[in-house]
DRENLODO-591776 format. One record per residue (C-alpha): x negated, y, z negated; residue number from 1. Coordinates in Angstrom, 3 decimals, m for minus. Example, Ala and Ser with C-alpha at 12.3 -4.5 7.8 and 13.67 -1.06 7.14 Angstrom:
<sites>
{x = m12.300 | y = m4.500 | z = m7.800 | num = 1}
{x = m13.670 | y = m1.060 | z = m7.140 | num = 2}
</sites>
This chain:
<sites>
{x = m6.399 | y = 42.266 | z = m5.540 | num = 1}
{x = m9.875 | y = 40.828 | z = m5.485 | num = 2}
{x = m12.370 | y = 42.319 | z = m3.046 | num = 3}
{x = m14.708 | y = 40.288 | z = m0.897 | num = 4}
{x = m18.360 | y = 41.204 | z = m0.633 | num = 5}
{x = m17.720 | y = 42.934 | z = 2.631 | num = 6}
{x = m14.408 | y = 44.619 | z = 2.039 | num = 7}
{x = m13.187 | y = 47.929 | z = 3.348 | num = 8}
{x = m15.867 | y = 50.424 | z = 4.528 | num = 9}
{x = m18.706 | y = 47.786 | z = 4.856 | num = 10}
{x = m16.566 | y = 45.789 | z = 7.390 | num = 11}
{x = m15.956 | y = 48.695 | z = 9.702 | num = 12}
{x = m18.738 | y = 48.911 | z = 12.266 | num = 13}
{x = m20.331 | y = 52.390 | z = 12.341 | num = 14}
{x = m19.762 | y = 54.524 | z = 15.501 | num = 15}
{x = m23.557 | y = 54.452 | z = 15.945 | num = 16}
{x = m23.460 | y = 50.637 | z = 16.281 | num = 17}
{x = m20.554 | y = 50.678 | z = 18.580 | num = 18}
{x = m22.161 | y = 53.314 | z = 20.829 | num = 19}
{x = m25.491 | y = 51.483 | z = 20.735 | num = 20}
{x = m23.888 | y = 48.218 | z = 21.829 | num = 21}
{x = m22.121 | y = 50.035 | z = 24.719 | num = 22}
{x = m25.444 | y = 51.669 | z = 25.744 | num = 23}
{x = m27.160 | y = 48.302 | z = 25.562 | num = 24}
{x = m24.500 | y = 46.859 | z = 27.976 | num = 25}
{x = m25.278 | y = 49.833 | z = 30.237 | num = 26}
{x = m28.882 | y = 48.744 | z = 30.330 | num = 27}
{x = m27.648 | y = 45.360 | z = 31.663 | num = 28}
{x = m25.502 | y = 47.108 | z = 34.293 | num = 29}
{x = m28.258 | y = 49.478 | z = 35.366 | num = 30}
{x = m30.515 | y = 46.442 | z = 35.778 | num = 31}
{x = m28.005 | y = 44.984 | z = 38.292 | num = 32}
{x = m28.126 | y = 48.458 | z = 40.051 | num = 33}
{x = m31.966 | y = 48.239 | z = 40.050 | num = 34}
{x = m31.742 | y = 44.793 | z = 41.692 | num = 35}
{x = m29.446 | y = 46.176 | z = 44.419 | num = 36}
{x = m31.934 | y = 49.004 | z = 44.930 | num = 37}
{x = m34.774 | y = 46.601 | z = 45.566 | num = 38}
{x = m32.853 | y = 44.118 | z = 47.700 | num = 39}
{x = m34.320 | y = 45.619 | z = 50.946 | num = 40}
{x = m37.792 | y = 44.747 | z = 49.582 | num = 41}
{x = m36.742 | y = 41.240 | z = 48.687 | num = 42}
{x = m35.111 | y = 40.679 | z = 52.063 | num = 43}
{x = m38.547 | y = 41.141 | z = 53.714 | num = 44}
{x = m39.895 | y = 38.014 | z = 51.952 | num = 45}
{x = m40.153 | y = 34.865 | z = 54.015 | num = 46}
{x = m38.046 | y = 32.737 | z = 51.574 | num = 47}
{x = m35.366 | y = 35.450 | z = 50.862 | num = 48}
{x = m32.678 | y = 32.986 | z = 49.807 | num = 49}
{x = m35.019 | y = 31.015 | z = 47.530 | num = 50}
{x = m36.249 | y = 34.277 | z = 45.990 | num = 51}
{x = m32.634 | y = 35.441 | z = 45.494 | num = 52}
{x = m31.513 | y = 32.177 | z = 43.826 | num = 53}
{x = m34.419 | y = 32.173 | z = 41.469 | num = 54}
{x = m33.748 | y = 35.717 | z = 40.565 | num = 55}
{x = m30.020 | y = 35.059 | z = 40.088 | num = 56}
{x = m30.741 | y = 32.051 | z = 37.882 | num = 57}
{x = m33.236 | y = 33.889 | z = 35.697 | num = 58}
{x = m30.799 | y = 36.921 | z = 35.438 | num = 59}
{x = m27.902 | y = 34.641 | z = 34.418 | num = 60}
{x = m30.006 | y = 33.042 | z = 31.601 | num = 61}
{x = m31.219 | y = 36.406 | z = 30.421 | num = 62}
{x = m27.751 | y = 37.981 | z = 30.599 | num = 63}
{x = m26.424 | y = 35.056 | z = 28.419 | num = 64}
{x = m29.171 | y = 35.577 | z = 25.929 | num = 65}
{x = m28.581 | y = 39.303 | z = 26.038 | num = 66}
{x = m24.785 | y = 38.691 | z = 25.414 | num = 67}
{x = m25.587 | y = 36.567 | z = 22.412 | num = 68}
{x = m27.999 | y = 39.164 | z = 20.919 | num = 69}
{x = m25.462 | y = 41.964 | z = 21.449 | num = 70}
{x = m22.644 | y = 39.822 | z = 19.991 | num = 71}
{x = m24.915 | y = 39.195 | z = 16.911 | num = 72}
{x = m25.767 | y = 42.888 | z = 16.675 | num = 73}
{x = m22.079 | y = 43.844 | z = 16.738 | num = 74}
{x = m21.478 | y = 41.364 | z = 13.890 | num = 75}
{x = m24.124 | y = 43.034 | z = 11.720 | num = 76}
{x = m26.921 | y = 40.503 | z = 12.146 | num = 77}
{x = m30.161 | y = 42.426 | z = 11.320 | num = 78}
{x = m32.271 | y = 40.051 | z = 13.233 | num = 79}
{x = m30.645 | y = 41.090 | z = 16.344 | num = 80}
{x = m31.662 | y = 44.744 | z = 16.045 | num = 81}
{x = m35.132 | y = 43.779 | z = 15.032 | num = 82}
{x = m35.333 | y = 41.464 | z = 18.127 | num = 83}
{x = m34.224 | y = 44.305 | z = 20.359 | num = 84}
{x = m36.876 | y = 46.545 | z = 18.847 | num = 85}
{x = m39.539 | y = 43.904 | z = 19.393 | num = 86}
{x = m38.510 | y = 43.414 | z = 22.951 | num = 87}
{x = m38.798 | y = 47.093 | z = 23.571 | num = 88}
{x = m42.250 | y = 47.204 | z = 22.012 | num = 89}
{x = m43.249 | y = 44.279 | z = 24.159 | num = 90}
{x = m42.014 | y = 46.145 | z = 27.093 | num = 91}
{x = m44.228 | y = 49.031 | z = 26.151 | num = 92}
{x = m47.262 | y = 46.894 | z = 25.965 | num = 93}
{x = m46.803 | y = 44.791 | z = 29.137 | num = 94}
{x = m43.991 | y = 46.259 | z = 31.200 | num = 95}
{x = m44.660 | y = 49.993 | z = 31.126 | num = 96}
{x = m46.607 | y = 49.685 | z = 34.349 | num = 97}
{x = m43.369 | y = 48.680 | z = 36.093 | num = 98}
{x = m42.379 | y = 52.471 | z = 36.058 | num = 99}
{x = m45.320 | y = 53.341 | z = 38.397 | num = 100}
{x = m44.656 | y = 50.454 | z = 40.550 | num = 101}
{x = m40.930 | y = 51.153 | z = 40.685 | num = 102}
{x = m41.603 | y = 54.794 | z = 41.791 | num = 103}
{x = m44.079 | y = 53.671 | z = 44.314 | num = 104}
{x = m41.496 | y = 51.438 | z = 45.942 | num = 105}
{x = m38.518 | y = 54.020 | z = 45.770 | num = 106}
{x = m37.542 | y = 56.996 | z = 43.780 | num = 107}
{x = m34.078 | y = 55.433 | z = 43.311 | num = 108}
{x = m35.590 | y = 52.298 | z = 41.677 | num = 109}
{x = m37.820 | y = 54.368 | z = 39.534 | num = 110}
{x = m35.009 | y = 56.532 | z = 38.369 | num = 111}
{x = m32.812 | y = 53.588 | z = 37.588 | num = 112}
{x = m35.630 | y = 52.033 | z = 35.473 | num = 113}
{x = m36.197 | y = 55.340 | z = 33.576 | num = 114}
{x = m32.423 | y = 55.609 | z = 33.049 | num = 115}
{x = m32.285 | y = 51.990 | z = 31.799 | num = 116}
{x = m35.137 | y = 52.506 | z = 29.368 | num = 117}
{x = m33.641 | y = 55.910 | z = 28.061 | num = 118}
{x = m30.407 | y = 54.154 | z = 27.348 | num = 119}
{x = m32.216 | y = 51.466 | z = 25.485 | num = 120}
{x = m34.252 | y = 53.932 | z = 23.371 | num = 121}
{x = m31.086 | y = 55.882 | z = 22.442 | num = 122}
{x = m29.409 | y = 52.569 | z = 21.480 | num = 123}
{x = m32.411 | y = 51.672 | z = 19.237 | num = 124}
{x = m32.279 | y = 55.090 | z = 17.497 | num = 125}
{x = m28.636 | y = 54.611 | z = 16.802 | num = 126}
{x = m28.971 | y = 51.206 | z = 15.251 | num = 127}
{x = m31.690 | y = 52.473 | z = 12.857 | num = 128}
{x = m29.809 | y = 55.573 | z = 11.569 | num = 129}
{x = m29.240 | y = 55.651 | z = 7.870 | num = 130}
{x = m25.496 | y = 54.753 | z = 8.411 | num = 131}
{x = m26.347 | y = 51.797 | z = 10.528 | num = 132}
{x = m29.088 | y = 50.722 | z = 8.100 | num = 133}
{x = m26.487 | y = 50.556 | z = 5.216 | num = 134}
{x = m24.084 | y = 48.649 | z = 7.337 | num = 135}
{x = m26.691 | y = 46.095 | z = 8.403 | num = 136}
{x = m27.897 | y = 45.807 | z = 4.682 | num = 137}
{x = m24.185 | y = 45.068 | z = 3.732 | num = 138}
{x = m24.223 | y = 42.043 | z = 6.128 | num = 139}
{x = m27.612 | y = 40.830 | z = 5.087 | num = 140}
{x = m26.301 | y = 37.778 | z = 3.192 | num = 141}
{x = m23.925 | y = 36.710 | z = 5.921 | num = 142}
{x = m24.850 | y = 33.192 | z = 7.045 | num = 143}
{x = m25.320 | y = 32.600 | z = 10.751 | num = 144}
{x = m22.545 | y = 29.997 | z = 10.739 | num = 145}
{x = m20.129 | y = 32.625 | z = 9.270 | num = 146}
{x = m19.606 | y = 30.553 | z = 6.137 | num = 147}
</sites>
């Protein structure tokens, strides 16, 4: 029996990657909780429905993009974990101030944001462990089309 380049152990996703993907989905769900927590603030704006529709549209687009990245991560695409790391570093540079603003509005919102980022950090650590690194290296030559 002839083996393929990714047979047996290299095809099995490491637990670290499985857990990381679950945690990253958790960040999306905590984002929804955060939106619910800030709804009272949004409801005080003059154009509440317009604001909510714009937020809903943006969130749907971002959720679809996130779904695609997480699906790629699950299939061993190295660019996906690099993208997630880059997005986190970008958040550190420009979005870190959100924590102070969130806590100034409500301790619930601030707590959700801290939880969200903690899940993200743990997931990033998991996708860069030696076991995960080896698995992603094993998928390095996979083409995006799956050919």
